[in-house]
N, C-alpha and C positions, 0 to 999 in steps of 0.2 A: 460405738459415736452415738449419742444419740441427735435426734433429728425435733424441731419442737421450727411449730407456724403460729403466724397470728394474722388475720386477717379481721377489718371491719366490719359488721353484720347489723341490718339494724332487724327489730323484734319479729318477720315478720319472714327474713331471708333467715334468722338459727340455723332452722336443720337444714335448710340447703346448707349455710357455710360448712356447720361439724361435719355435714357427709362427703362433701365439696375435697373439704380439707384433706379426710381420712383417707378415702381415694388416690386422692391426687397424691401423699406420703408413701401408701402403699404402691403407687402405678399401677393404679388398677381399675377399671372403670366402676362406679358408685352402684354398680346392680352386682357388681363382683362382691360385696361387702355387709354383714347384716342390718336391717335394719335398724334403723336409731329407737322406735318403739319397742323398741326389745329389749335396750335398756332405760329405757326414761319416755315419757309422754311428750312430742313432738307440743300437742298446743297447750300441755302446761308452758312449754318451756317462752313459749310466745307469749303468754297471757302475764309470765312474771315480771318477760323483759318489757308489757308495752306499758308506760308508765313511767310517772315521773318519779313517785316519790322512790322506785327502785334501783337507782341510779347509782348507787354504793351498792347495791345487794350483786354476789359475789355465787357464781355455781359449778362446785365442779363434781365431775364423775368419769369414770373409767369405762369408753365403748371400744370393741375393734380392738383391746390392745396399744390401744390409747388414753392420753388420762386430758382430760376435757376441761375446759374453764374457760369460765362464762362471763365477763364484769358485766359489770353495771355499765359504767364507757362504751357498749358494746361491742367491742373485743371479743374473738372468736381465737381462744391462744389454744393449742393442741402437742401435746409431748408425747412423744413415744415411750410406753412404757420400758419400764426394762424385761429383757426377753422371757424369766420364766412369765412375766404377764401376760405373752399376747397372746392371740386365741389360740387355738389348736397346739401349742406351747406342751410337752410335754413333760 
């Protein structure tokens, strides 16, 4: 079974929204998952989505066993990766 979740976010809250959603889906505290900066520069994400010209932009990356899709409209979409892609999977 695949789990996914979407939440709206402002550019400044993107990093926190991503980490919070992943922690919630894993059922752990945000301190129990890898830092977002281990896969992407959080400040760069904020800068990328902080402006009207990015309204049509989409960014995707993998983080802590999830596929993260940031949409230009401000939505953060987190889709669970397949078990083989999950962190710690052998």
